[in-house]
C-alpha positions in Angstrom: 69.3 162.5 60.0 66.7 162.9 62.7 64.7 160.0 61.2 67.6 157.7 61.5 67.8 158.5 65.2 64.1 158.0 65.7 62.6 154.7 67.2 60.4 154.6 64.1 57.5 152.3 63.7 59.5 149.1 64.1 59.5 149.3 67.9 56.2 151.1 68.1 54.4 148.1 66.7 55.5 146.2 69.9 53.5 148.7 72.0 50.1 147.5 70.7 48.6 144.7 72.6 49.8 142.3 75.3 51.7 139.8 73.3 54.0 142.3 71.5 54.9 143.8 74.9 55.6 140.4 76.4 57.7 139.6 73.4 59.7 142.8 73.8 60.3 142.1 77.4 61.3 138.5 76.6 63.8 139.8 74.0 65.3 142.1 76.6 65.5 139.3 79.2 66.8 136.6 76.9 70.5 137.4 77.4 69.8 137.5 81.1 68.3 134.1 80.9 71.4 132.7 79.1 73.9 134.6 81.2 72.5 134.6 84.7 70.9 131.2 84.5 74.0 129.5 83.2 76.2 131.2 85.9 73.7 130.2 88.6 73.7 126.6 87.5 77.5 126.3 87.4 78.5 129.0 89.8 80.8 126.8 92.0 80.2 123.1 91.2 83.4 122.0 93.0 82.2 123.4 96.3 79.2 121.1 95.9 81.3 118.0 95.4 80.0 116.8 98.8 76.7 116.0 97.1 78.3 113.6 94.6 77.3 110.0 95.6 80.4 107.8 95.9 80.6 104.1 96.9 83.0 103.4 99.8 84.0 99.8 100.4 86.1 98.8 103.4 87.5 95.3 103.0 90.4 95.8 105.4 90.9 92.8 107.7 93.2 94.6 110.1 96.4 93.4 111.6 98.4 93.2 114.8 101.4 95.4 115.5 103.5 94.8 118.6 100.7 92.9 120.2 98.2 95.7 119.5 95.4 95.5 116.9 95.6 97.9 114.0 92.4 98.7 112.0 93.6 101.4 109.6 90.8 100.7 107.2 88.2 101.6 109.8 90.0 104.8 110.7 90.4 105.9 107.1 86.7 105.0 106.4 85.5 107.0 109.3 87.8 109.9 108.4 86.5 110.0 104.8 82.8 109.9 105.9 83.4 112.6 108.5 85.3 114.8 106.0 82.1 115.6 104.0 84.3 116.1 100.9 82.1 113.6 99.0 78.8 111.9 99.7 80.2 108.5 100.7 78.0 105.5 100.9 79.5 102.5 102.8 78.4 99.5 100.7 79.6 96.1 99.8 82.0 95.4 96.9 79.1 94.0 94.9 76.9 97.0 95.5 79.7 99.3 94.6 80.4 97.5 91.4 76.8 97.5 90.2 76.3 101.0 91.5 79.2 102.4 89.5 78.1 100.5 86.5 74.5 101.7 86.5 75.2 105.3 87.5 74.0 105.2 91.1 77.5 106.2 92.1 79.9 108.2 90.0 82.9 106.2 91.2 83.9 103.9 94.1 86.7 103.9 96.7 87.9 100.5 98.0 90.2 99.8 100.8 91.6 96.3 100.1 91.9 93.5 102.7 95.6 94.1 103.3 95.3 97.8 103.9 96.3 97.7 107.6 99.1 95.2 106.9 100.5 97.4 104.2 100.3 100.4 106.5 102.3 98.5 109.2 104.8 97.0 106.7 107.5 99.6 107.0 108.4 98.1 110.4 109.2 94.8 108.7 111.7 93.7 106.1 109.4 94.1 103.1 107.7 97.6 103.1 104.9 98.2 100.7 102.5 101.0 100.2 98.9 100.7 101.1 96.5 101.0 98.2 93.4 103.0 97.7 91.5 101.6 94.8 89.4 104.1 92.8 87.1 102.8 90.1 85.7 105.3 87.6 83.1 105.0 84.9 83.2 107.7 82.2 79.8 106.5 81.0 78.3 108.2 84.1 79.9 111.6 83.7 83.3 112.6 82.4 83.7 115.6 84.7 82.5 113.3 87.5 85.6 111.2 86.8 87.7 114.4 86.7 86.3 115.5 90.0 86.8 112.0 91.4 90.5 112.1 90.3 91.0 115.4 92.0 89.3 114.0 95.1 91.5 110.9 94.9 94.5 113.1 95.2 93.0 115.0 98.2 92.1 111.7 99.8 95.6 110.4 99.2 97.1 113.5 100.8 94.7 113.2 103.8 95.5 109.6 104.4 99.3 109.8 103.7 101.6 111.0 106.4 102.3 114.7 106.3 106.1 114.3 106.3 108.7 114.5 103.6 110.9 111.7 102.5 114.0 113.4 103.8 112.7 113.8 107.4 111.5 110.2 107.4 114.9 109.1 106.3 116.4 110.9 109.3 113.9 109.1 111.5 114.9 105.8 110.0 118.6 106.7 110.5 117.7 107.5 114.1 115.9 104.2 114.3 119.0 102.4 113.1 121.1 104.3 115.7 118.5 103.3 118.3 119.1 99.7 117.3 122.8 100.2 117.8 122.1 101.9 121.1 120.0 99.0 122.2 122.8 96.7 121.3 125.2 98.8 123.3 122.7 98.9 126.1 122.5 95.1 125.9 126.2 94.9 126.3 126.1 97.3 129.2 123.3 95.3 130.8 125.4 92.2 130.4 128.3 94.0 132.2 125.7 95.1 134.8 124.6 91.5 135.3 128.3 90.5 135.8 128.8 93.4 138.2 125.7 92.6 140.1 126.9 89.0 140.5 130.1 90.3 142.1 128.0 92.8 144.1 125.8 89.9 145.3 128.8 87.9 146.4 130.1 91.0 148.3 126.7 91.6 149.8 126.7 88.0 151.0 130.1 88.5 152.6 128.9 91.8 154.0 125.9 90.1 155.5 128.2 87.5 157.1 130.8 90.0 158.3 128.1 92.3 159.7 126.6 89.5 161.6 130.1 88.7 163.0 130.6 92.3 163.8 127.2 92.5 165.6 128.1 89.4 167.7 131.6 90.9 168.4 130.0 94.2 169.4 127.7 92.4 171.8 130.7 90.8 173.4 132.5 94.1 173.5 129.4 95.7 175.1 129.6 93.1 177.8 133.3 93.7 178.3 132.8 97.4 178.4 130.2 97.0 181.1 132.7 95.0 183.2 135.3 97.6 182.4 133.0 100.4 183.6 132.4 98.6 186.8 136.1 97.9 187.3 137.2 101.5 186.6 134.6 102.7 189.1 136.0 100.4 191.8 139.6 101.4 190.8 138.6 105.1 191.0 137.2 104.4 194.5 140.4 102.6 195.5 142.6 105.4 194.2 140.5 107.9 196.2 141.2 105.8 199.4 144.9 105.5 198.5 145.1 109.2 197.8 143.8 109.9 201.3 146.3 107.5 202.9 149.1 109.0 200.9 148.2 112.4 202.0 148.1 111.3 205.6 151.5 109.5 205.2 153.0 112.6 203.6 151.8 114.7 206.5 153.2 112.3 209.1 156.5 112.1 207.4 156.7 115.9 207.3 156.0 115.9 211.1 158.6 113.2 211.6 161.1 115.1 209.6 160.6 118.2 211.7 160.8 116.1 214.9 164.0 114.4 213.6 165.6 117.8 213.2 164.8 118.7 216.7 165.9 115.3 217.8 169.2 115.9 215.9 169.7 119.1 217.8 169.1 117.3 221.1 171.3 114.4 220.0 174.1 116.9 219.3 173.8 118.4 222.8 173.5 114.9 224.2 176.8 113.9 222.4 178.6 117.0 223.7 177.3 116.2 227.2 178.5 112.6 226.9 181.9 113.8 225.7 182.2 116.0 228.7 181.0 113.3 231.0 183.4 110.7 229.6 186.3 113.2 229.8 185.5 114.0 233.4 185.0 110.4 234.3 188.2 109.5 232.6 190.0 112.4 234.1 188.8 111.8 237.6 188.7 108.0 237.6 191.2 107.2 234.9 193.6 105.4 237.1 190.9 103.2 238.6 189.1 102.5 235.5 189.7 99.2 233.9 190.0 98.6 230.3 186.5 97.3 230.0 185.0 100.4 231.5 187.1 102.6 229.4 185.9 100.7 226.3 182.3 101.1 227.3 182.8 104.8 227.9 184.4 105.1 224.5 181.4 103.2 223.0 179.0 105.5 224.9 180.8 108.6 223.5 181.0 107.1 220.0 177.3 106.1 220.1 176.3 109.6 221.2 178.4 111.1 218.4 176.9 108.6 215.9 173.4 109.4 217.1 174.1 113.2 216.9 175.5 112.6 213.4 172.5 110.5 212.2 169.9 112.8 213.7 171.6 116.2 213.3 173.6 116.0 210.1 171.4 116.4 207.0 174.0 114.3 205.0 173.7 111.4 207.3 172.1 108.3 205.9 169.2 108.6 208.3 168.5 112.2 207.5 169.0 111.6 203.7 166.6 108.6 203.9 164.1 110.7 205.9 164.3 113.5 203.2 163.8 110.9 200.5 160.9 109.4 202.4 159.3 112.8 202.8 159.9 113.6 199.1 158.6 110.2 198.0 155.5 110.6 200.2 154.9 114.0 198.6 155.4 112.5 195.1 153.2 109.6 196.0 150.5 112.0 197.3 150.8 114.1 194.1 150.8 111.0 191.8 147.8 109.5 193.6 146.0 112.9 193.3 146.6 112.8 189.5 145.8 109.1 189.4 142.6 109.9 191.3 141.6 112.5 188.5 142.6 110.0 185.8 140.7 107.2 187.6 137.6 109.4 187.6 138.1 110.2 183.9 138.7 106.5 183.2 135.5 105.6 185.0 133.6 108.3 183.1 135.1 107.2 179.8 134.4 103.6 180.5 130.8 104.4 181.2 130.7 106.5 178.0 132.4 103.6 176.2 129.7 101.3 177.6 126.9 103.6 176.4 128.6 104.0 172.9 129.1 100.2 172.6 125.4 99.8 173.5 124.4 102.0 170.6 127.1 100.5 168.4 125.8 97.0 169.3 122.3 98.1 168.3 123.5 99.7 165.1 125.5 96.5 164.4 122.4 94.5 164.7 120.6 96.9 162.4 123.5 96.7 160.0 123.4 92.9 160.1 119.7 92.9 159.3 120.2 95.6 156.5 123.1 93.6 155.1 120.8 90.6 155.0 118.2 92.5 153.2 120.9 94.0 150.9 122.0 90.4 150.1 118.4 89.5 149.2 118.1 92.6 147.1 121.4 92.0 145.2 120.2 88.5 144.5 117.0 89.9 142.9 119.1 92.6 141.2 121.3 89.9 139.8 118.3 88.0 138.4 116.7 91.2 137.1 119.9 92.4 135.4 120.3 89.1 133.7 116.7 89.3 132.5 117.3 92.9 131.3 120.4 91.9 129.4 118.4 89.0 127.8 115.5 91.3 126.8 117.7 94.1 125.5 119.5 91.5 123.4 116.2 90.3 122.0 115.0 93.9 121.5 118.1 94.8 119.6 117.7 91.8 117.4 114.1 92.9 116.6 115.2 96.4 115.5 115.6 96.2 111.7 119.1 96.5 110.5 118.5 98.1 107.0 121.1 98.7 104.4 121.0 102.0 102.4 118.7 100.5 99.8 116.2 99.1 102.3 116.3 102.4 104.3 115.6 104.3 101.1 112.7 102.0 100.3 111.2 102.3 103.8 111.7 106.1 103.7 109.8 106.3 100.4 107.0 104.1 101.8 106.7 106.2 104.9 106.8 109.5 103.1 103.9 108.4 100.9 102.4 105.4 102.7 99.4 105.2 100.4 99.3 105.0 96.6 96.4 105.3 94.2 95.3 102.3 92.2 92.9 103.7 89.6 90.7 101.6 87.4 88.6 103.1 84.6 85.5 101.4 83.2 84.5 102.7 79.8 87.2 105.2 79.7 87.0 108.3 77.6 90.3 108.6 75.8 90.2 112.3 75.4 88.5 115.3 76.9 86.6 115.8 73.7 85.3 112.2 73.8 84.0 112.8 77.3 82.1 115.9 76.3 80.9 114.7 72.9 77.6 113.3 74.4 76.7 116.8 75.5 77.9 118.9 72.5 76.5 116.6 69.8 72.9 116.8 70.9 73.4 120.6 71.5 74.5 120.9 67.9 71.5 119.0 66.7 69.1 121.2 68.7 70.7 124.3 67.3 70.5 122.8 63.8 66.8 122.2 64.4 66.3 125.8 65.4 68.0 127.0 62.2 66.1 124.5 60.1 62.7 125.7 61.3 63.8 129.3 60.7 64.2 128.4 57.0 61.3 125.9 56.7 57.6 126.5 57.6 56.8 124.5 60.7 53.3 124.0 59.4 52.5 124.4 55.7 49.2 126.2 55.1 48.5 124.6 51.7 47.9 121.0 53.1 45.6 122.6 55.7 43.5 124.3 53.1 43.2 121.1 51.1 41.5 119.4 54.0 44.2 116.8 54.8 44.2 115.2 58.2 46.1 117.0 60.9 48.8 114.3 61.3 49.3 114.2 57.6 49.7 118.0 57.5 52.3 117.7 60.3 54.2 114.9 58.6 54.1 116.8 55.3 55.9 119.7 57.0 58.1 117.4 59.1 59.6 115.0 56.6 61.8 117.7 54.8 63.1 118.8 58.2 63.7 115.1 59.1 65.8 114.6 55.9 67.8 117.7 56.9 68.2 116.3 60.4 69.6 113.0 59.0 71.9 114.9 56.7 73.1 117.0 59.7 73.8 113.9 61.7 75.8 112.2 58.9 77.8 115.3 58.1 78.5 116.1 61.7 79.6 112.5 62.5 81.9 112.3 59.5 83.6 115.5 60.5 84.0 114.7 64.2 85.1 111.1 63.3 87.6 111.8 60.5 88.4 115.4 61.2 88.4 115.6 65.0 89.1 112.0 65.8 86.1 110.8 67.8 86.0 107.0 67.7 82.9 105.7 69.6 82.8 102.2 70.8 79.6 101.5 68.9 79.8 103.4 65.6 76.5 102.3 64.0 74.7 102.7 67.3 76.0 106.2 67.8 75.0 107.3 64.3 71.5 105.7 64.7 71.0 107.3 68.2 72.1 110.7 66.9 69.6 110.3 64.1 66.9 109.6 66.7 68.0 112.7 68.7 67.9 114.9 65.6 64.5 113.6 64.6 63.2 114.1 68.1 64.5 117.7 68.3 63.0 118.5 64.9 59.6 117.3 66.0 59.9 119.1 69.4 60.9 122.4 67.8 58.1 122.0 65.2 55.6 121.5 68.1 56.8 124.7 69.8 56.4 126.6 66.6 53.0 125.0 65.8 51.6 125.6 69.3 52.9 129.1 70.0 53.4 130.4 66.4 56.8 131.0 64.7 57.7 134.1 66.6 56.8 133.1 70.1 57.8 129.5 69.4 61.3 130.5 68.6 61.6 132.4 71.9 60.2 129.4 73.7 62.7 127.2 71.9 65.6 129.3 72.9 64.5 129.4 76.5 63.9 125.6 76.5 67.4 125.1 75.1 68.8 127.1 78.0 66.9 124.9 80.5 68.2 121.8 78.8 71.8 122.9 79.0 71.8 123.6 82.7 69.7 120.6 83.8 70.9 117.8 81.6 74.0 117.0 83.6 76.1 117.0 80.4 79.0 119.0 81.9 79.0 118.8 85.7 77.3 116.1 87.7 73.7 117.3 88.2 74.2 117.0 92.0 76.5 119.9 91.9 74.0 122.3 90.3 71.2 124.3 92.0 68.3 122.4 93.4 65.7 123.6 90.7 67.9 122.1 87.9 68.2 118.8 89.8 64.4 118.7 89.9 64.2 119.4 86.1 66.9 116.8 85.3 64.7 113.8 84.9 62.2 115.8 82.7 64.9 117.2 80.4 65.1 115.5 76.9 68.8 116.3 76.7 69.3 114.2 79.8 68.4 111.1 77.9 70.3 112.2 74.8 73.4 112.6 76.8 73.0 109.4 78.8 72.5 107.3 75.6 75.4 108.8 73.7 77.7 108.3 76.7 77.1 104.6 76.7 77.4 104.4 72.9 80.6 106.4 72.7 82.6 105.0 75.6 80.8 101.7 76.3 79.0 100.2 79.2 75.6 99.8 77.8 72.9 99.2 80.4 69.2 100.0 80.9 69.9 103.7 80.7 70.4 103.4 76.9 67.1 101.7 76.4 65.3 104.1 78.7 66.8 107.0 76.7 65.7 105.5 73.4 62.2 104.9 74.8 61.9 108.5 76.2 63.2 110.1 72.9 60.8 108.0 70.8 58.0 108.9 73.1 58.9 112.5 72.9 59.1 112.3 69.2 55.6 110.9 68.9 54.2 113.3 71.6 55.7 116.2 69.7 54.1 115.1 66.4 50.8 114.6 68.3 51.0 118.1 69.8 51.7 119.6 66.4 48.7 117.7 65.0 46.5 119.2 67.8 47.8 122.6 66.9 47.0 122.0 63.2 43.4 121.0 64.1 43.2 124.1 66.2 44.4 126.3 63.4 42.0 125.0 60.7 39.6 127.9 61.6 41.0 131.2 60.5 40.7 134.0 63.0 41.5 137.6 62.9 44.5 137.0 65.1 45.9 134.5 62.6 45.2 136.9 59.7 46.9 139.7 61.6 49.1 138.1 64.3 50.3 140.5 67.0 53.9 139.4 66.4 55.3 138.6 63.0 58.8 137.6 61.9 
């Protein structure tokens, strides 16, 4: 029980000497090599897509929209370059075509000559989507194409308007309403033009009338000045008349008082005359003749009449005197009021004259303003006519879409750019795209297993004294036959069982045979140089380096920098490149380079094995008792 738990002698033998200890450490680190190295190489290849070289061709010729130049191709090109999503190279169409064909670029993006015109087409009657042309070549790298297709969608989203079809449809409905509004505005402008014509005629009449008014106000001003002077003279005359009327009223009052006194005296005089006549008549009656008597009667009647006229208030004289006194008082009062009115009239006439002076000045200003208004309304009439004409033309330029056209324009605006993808040497399936990587990998693993079963270098030919190369070939040809058998069996299965149909069947089989023979020779060389134990470890480590630096899965530009450096020195790089061209097509110099490299590696491996054989002709203690045995 305790012996089963003991480390025993199996691990203890790795504690003797340097190489066993190195081998033990290598065994412990081998999973780390496969796990960590693989994760490091392919940790986040999509974040490194900016290192993938892509050809960018801008053939857009631009266009003119509403009198303004539109160069959408330049804007999109600059936006793509600035985005850093891919490593864009602005090249010509020829450089892009040849670059994608020979692998300098994984794919190309082309903006056609009508790109700007297509972008502006929704404003016209025939909307069309602008095209972004992507050209892929699966012979370069299948995942490079997949990354390119994902990038194409991102580029499409970046270029396309970030609005939905429904919102754009509303915009277009609003645009149609705007057209109707323009037409209504044009109608209103026409009415405005008609109204301004009427206003212009009225303004002309106003100008004429205001000039007549200004002239009339000038005349009125002159009359008001004369009126002011006349009323001033009238007021002075009324003042004089008022003074005379006052004096007359005072004299009449005195005369009335004197008349009353005179009436009293006339009454006494009449009484005295009566007495005198009576005495004369009584004393001289007999001697008085008729004439004297008549004169005495007349004297007495005259005295009585005088007493009546002067003393009796009802007499005509006294009544006339009373009326004269009253009339004089009324005249005086009336003239007093007239005097006040005359003064007010003079003041009002002066104010009227001042007002008419201001009114005359304002009338002149009005006449000048009316003239300017007439000029302005003439310009307004011309401008409103031009406005009506331009609005009419603008309303005719607004597209009048039906529902079908509006839907087409909405779809175009919601996704103004569409992808036009072209595939050169297209891999029909995912498996076809990865076959150039997995088939060489399978042959390398087959070589490892083969040399686990076969002796890399047979000792009997060495002991017989054969040449080193013949010794190597004697050990190599059985493995080569196995390699050819592996190739044939593997191809038959993947072709008839899985469905892989390469473009060049015979070429694919022959190239796989070359890959298998090369790997057999390479693994044999590792085993011959380092010995079977160490050689197997080296072979496994070399396999891991091939997997991460061959560019068989992701574009090598997306891997870590050390693997990009190892890429051109990796044999699997050339195995993958050659098989890609033979399985999907597009043969170019890369196939011939791959064949040359693999043939050279085959011969170099056989030569290295021959050198190892020559080294091992002398038996040493280490060869008799190797530190590591398997």
